[in-house]
Rosetta silent file (secondary structure, phi, psi, omega in degrees, C-alpha in Angstrom):
SEQUENCE: XXXXXXXXXXXXXXXXXXXXXXXXXXXXXXXXXXXXXXXXXXXXXXXXXXXXXXXXXXXXXXXXXXXXXXXXXXXXXXXXXXXXXXXXXXXXXXXXXXXXXXXXXXXXXXXXX
SCORE:     score description
SCORE:     0.000 S_00000001
   1 L     0.000  139.712 -179.849 -160.526 -246.747  131.261 S_00000001
   2 L   -85.044  157.475  179.152 -159.312 -249.569  129.070 S_00000001
   3 L   -70.533  146.340  176.354 -155.757 -249.811  127.709 S_00000001
   4 L   -60.582  150.987  175.990 -155.095 -248.561  124.145 S_00000001
   5 L  -115.070  164.024  175.328 -155.018 -251.202  121.454 S_00000001
   6 L   -78.675  151.833  178.235 -153.013 -251.383  118.269 S_00000001
   7 H   -56.943  -38.636 -179.949 -154.646 -250.432  114.954 S_00000001
   8 H   -62.696  -34.422  177.312 -154.053 -253.990  113.741 S_00000001
   9 H   -64.888  -44.248  177.763 -156.100 -255.286  116.697 S_00000001
  10 H   -62.613  -43.724 -179.797 -159.030 -253.092  115.761 S_00000001
  11 H   -61.686  -23.042 -178.455 -158.744 -254.139  112.104 S_00000001
  12 L   -77.780  -11.828  178.498 -159.040 -257.801  113.133 S_00000001
  13 L   -86.954  122.205 -178.737 -162.583 -257.247  114.409 S_00000001
  14 L   -90.986  101.014  177.986 -165.129 -257.899  111.646 S_00000001
  15 E  -101.226  125.842 -177.462 -167.927 -255.360  112.160 S_00000001
  16 E  -139.382  160.024  176.476 -170.804 -255.644  109.696 S_00000001
  17 E   -84.380  129.500  173.949 -174.345 -254.451  109.129 S_00000001
  18 E  -118.836  147.665  178.136 -177.078 -256.990  109.804 S_00000001
  19 E  -109.101  115.703 -175.941 -180.767 -256.726  109.001 S_00000001
  20 E   -67.427  123.683 -179.915 -182.946 -258.187  111.782 S_00000001
  21 E   -96.685  -40.490 -178.684 -185.292 -260.828  110.354 S_00000001
  22 E  -153.295  155.646  178.761 -186.875 -262.235  113.474 S_00000001
  23 E  -140.277  124.916 -179.883 -186.863 -261.912  117.264 S_00000001
  24 E  -123.064  149.645  171.172 -188.087 -264.595  119.668 S_00000001
  25 E   -66.507  149.752 -176.493 -188.276 -264.735  123.437 S_00000001
  26 L  -122.330   76.513 -173.572 -185.564 -266.922  124.940 S_00000001
  27 L   -63.093  -23.045 -179.005 -187.164 -268.440  128.085 S_00000001
  28 L   -79.076  -12.550 -178.493 -184.175 -270.791  128.736 S_00000001
  29 L   -65.429  145.866  177.499 -181.736 -267.861  129.153 S_00000001
  30 L   -60.671  -44.675  176.940 -180.410 -267.142  132.665 S_00000001
  31 L  -111.450  150.982 -179.241 -181.296 -263.468  132.258 S_00000001
  32 L   -51.648  127.656 -175.463 -184.237 -262.170  130.172 S_00000001
  33 L  -152.916  168.173  173.252 -183.142 -262.271  126.528 S_00000001
  34 E  -116.998  155.328  164.168 -184.206 -262.631  122.912 S_00000001
  35 E  -100.133  121.661 -177.619 -182.962 -264.875  120.131 S_00000001
  36 E  -112.133  131.987  171.779 -182.294 -262.627  117.165 S_00000001
  37 E  -110.155  127.696 -176.634 -181.835 -263.818  113.581 S_00000001
  38 E  -132.490  142.690  176.707 -180.167 -261.289  111.274 S_00000001
  39 E   -87.059  122.488  178.250 -179.196 -261.324  107.608 S_00000001
  40 L  -111.008   25.492  172.263 -175.524 -260.485  107.135 S_00000001
  41 H    87.554 -171.581 -172.137 -175.517 -260.727  103.350 S_00000001
  42 H   -69.519  -21.988  179.624 -174.176 -263.255  100.834 S_00000001
  43 H   -80.109  -46.672 -175.940 -171.019 -264.237  102.685 S_00000001
  44 H   -98.673  -26.714 -173.943 -172.463 -265.033  106.122 S_00000001
  45 L    67.667 -146.546 -179.493 -176.185 -265.367  105.390 S_00000001
  46 E   -86.998  128.103  177.597 -178.500 -265.529  108.383 S_00000001
  47 E  -121.405  150.566  178.196 -176.831 -265.657  111.796 S_00000001
  48 E  -115.755  152.845  174.521 -178.414 -265.994  115.251 S_00000001
  49 E  -150.679  166.907  171.399 -177.500 -264.590  118.618 S_00000001
  50 E  -107.452  138.037 -178.480 -178.893 -264.128  122.094 S_00000001
  51 E  -144.247  134.158  178.999 -179.210 -260.571  123.365 S_00000001
  52 L   -85.061   78.597 -176.196 -180.391 -259.085  126.630 S_00000001
  53 L  -118.618   10.212 -172.062 -182.542 -256.381  125.115 S_00000001
  54 L   -70.139  -22.523 -178.492 -185.876 -257.087  126.830 S_00000001
  55 L   -70.100  -35.544 -175.116 -185.732 -254.087  129.158 S_00000001
  56 L   -99.178  -32.234 -169.673 -185.765 -251.580  126.267 S_00000001
  57 L  -125.821  147.041  163.333 -187.403 -253.388  123.340 S_00000001
  58 L   -91.917  156.549 -178.665 -190.341 -255.610  122.476 S_00000001
  59 H   -52.002  -43.415 -177.179 -189.634 -258.151  119.735 S_00000001
  60 H   -67.380  -18.302  177.087 -191.652 -256.229  117.140 S_00000001
  61 H   -71.656  -24.610 -172.851 -189.573 -253.053  117.836 S_00000001
  62 H   -95.653  -30.275 -177.252 -186.427 -254.795  116.567 S_00000001
  63 L   -60.461  131.246 -179.814 -187.586 -256.598  113.415 S_00000001
  64 L    93.643  -13.458 -179.254 -186.446 -254.713  110.311 S_00000001
  65 L   -75.680  149.319  174.067 -183.733 -252.689  112.033 S_00000001
  66 E   -95.619  121.045 -175.222 -180.175 -252.503  110.655 S_00000001
  67 E  -115.447  171.331  173.443 -177.758 -253.346  113.426 S_00000001
  68 E  -109.383  129.010 -179.495 -173.998 -253.545  113.890 S_00000001
  69 E  -132.737  152.847  171.338 -172.600 -256.970  114.706 S_00000001
  70 E   -94.002  120.356 -173.487 -169.248 -258.657  115.240 S_00000001
  71 L  -107.880    2.262  179.872 -169.225 -261.617  112.850 S_00000001
  72 L  -118.119   20.640  168.320 -165.815 -263.166  113.435 S_00000001
  73 L   -77.085  154.909  174.286 -166.014 -264.231  117.074 S_00000001
  74 L   -65.118  152.034  176.226 -166.052 -267.991  117.623 S_00000001
  75 L   -61.749  149.854 -176.970 -169.535 -269.469  118.021 S_00000001
  76 E  -134.962  127.739  177.315 -170.688 -269.677  121.637 S_00000001
  77 E   -75.244  122.992  176.029 -173.166 -272.059  123.207 S_00000001
  78 E  -125.641  102.322 -175.351 -175.779 -270.154  125.252 S_00000001
  79 L    58.625 -130.594 -178.624 -178.186 -272.631  126.789 S_00000001
  80 L   -83.775   -0.584 -177.987 -179.823 -274.588  123.985 S_00000001
  81 E  -117.319  154.611  178.113 -178.793 -272.175  121.213 S_00000001
  82 E  -101.808  115.959  177.572 -175.491 -271.451  119.448 S_00000001
  83 E   -78.720  131.942 -175.592 -174.672 -267.741  119.234 S_00000001
  84 L  -113.151  -10.482  175.831 -173.038 -266.871  115.891 S_00000001
  85 L  -154.507  168.661  176.878 -172.470 -263.112  116.220 S_00000001
  86 E  -115.264  121.249  173.925 -172.414 -260.329  118.807 S_00000001
  87 E   -82.559  134.606 -177.534 -174.869 -257.483  118.447 S_00000001
  88 L   -91.403  144.445 -178.948 -173.395 -254.165  119.603 S_00000001
  89 E  -155.826  163.597  177.033 -175.202 -251.833  121.926 S_00000001
  90 E   -91.046  122.661 -174.126 -174.842 -248.944  124.339 S_00000001
  91 L   -82.513  100.178 -179.633 -174.992 -250.341  127.879 S_00000001
  92 L  -107.959  102.095 -175.301 -177.585 -248.233  129.728 S_00000001
  93 L   -66.573  -23.310 -178.703 -178.066 -249.763  133.197 S_00000001
  94 L   -82.614  -45.277 -174.837 -181.137 -247.626  133.873 S_00000001
  95 L  -109.404   -2.239 -178.456 -183.176 -248.116  130.675 S_00000001
  96 L    96.959  156.065 -178.702 -181.626 -251.248  129.158 S_00000001
  97 L   -60.150  136.352  175.736 -179.118 -251.742  126.358 S_00000001
  98 E  -106.944  121.498 -177.312 -179.734 -249.670  123.206 S_00000001
  99 E   -66.725  150.193  173.051 -178.654 -251.373  119.985 S_00000001
 100 L   -84.750  127.962 -176.605 -176.281 -249.611  117.612 S_00000001
 101 E  -118.684  152.289  171.091 -178.144 -248.963  114.384 S_00000001
 102 L  -103.525  115.065 -172.234 -177.265 -247.937  110.862 S_00000001
 103 L   -81.861  -30.338  176.671 -179.882 -245.361  109.916 S_00000001
 104 L   -84.472  145.079 -177.971 -179.115 -245.096  106.197 S_00000001
 105 L   -73.801  122.471  174.955 -180.138 -248.116  104.085 S_00000001
 106 L  -136.011  160.045 -179.572 -177.109 -250.232  103.128 S_00000001
 107 L   -67.035  144.275  173.878 -176.830 -253.853  102.017 S_00000001
 108 L   -56.015  140.057 -179.138 -176.574 -256.566  104.686 S_00000001
 109 L    93.040   -4.598  178.699 -172.957 -257.521  105.255 S_00000001
 110 L   -60.481  132.502  179.782 -171.646 -253.978  104.634 S_00000001
 111 E   -71.195  145.866  175.658 -168.376 -253.496  106.583 S_00000001
 112 L  -102.976  132.045  179.734 -168.184 -251.011  109.427 S_00000001
 113 L  -118.298    0.000    0.000 -165.009 -248.907  109.627 S_00000001
């Protein structure tokens, strides 16, 4: 179990809704992964990330989904690509990570509380 955090620490994490625009295979990744481009609305625009979702999803399964992402982490170099956000998911070691989705239609960039 992880240690409790302060409310202010939680508030410092920028969680937003992204709309997946495209998903490509990422053959240069150490572990099987995709490069995901998601629209995070007028402030952030389109951001890219690498995500190890190949065990559970095919690329076409992900396009169009509304996901939850952390948009205020520093950018991170992952092989030849620069990751600009973190997609959140439920870590299922048996079936592969399941992305966190927003099922009701909301605008890209909507804050998560």
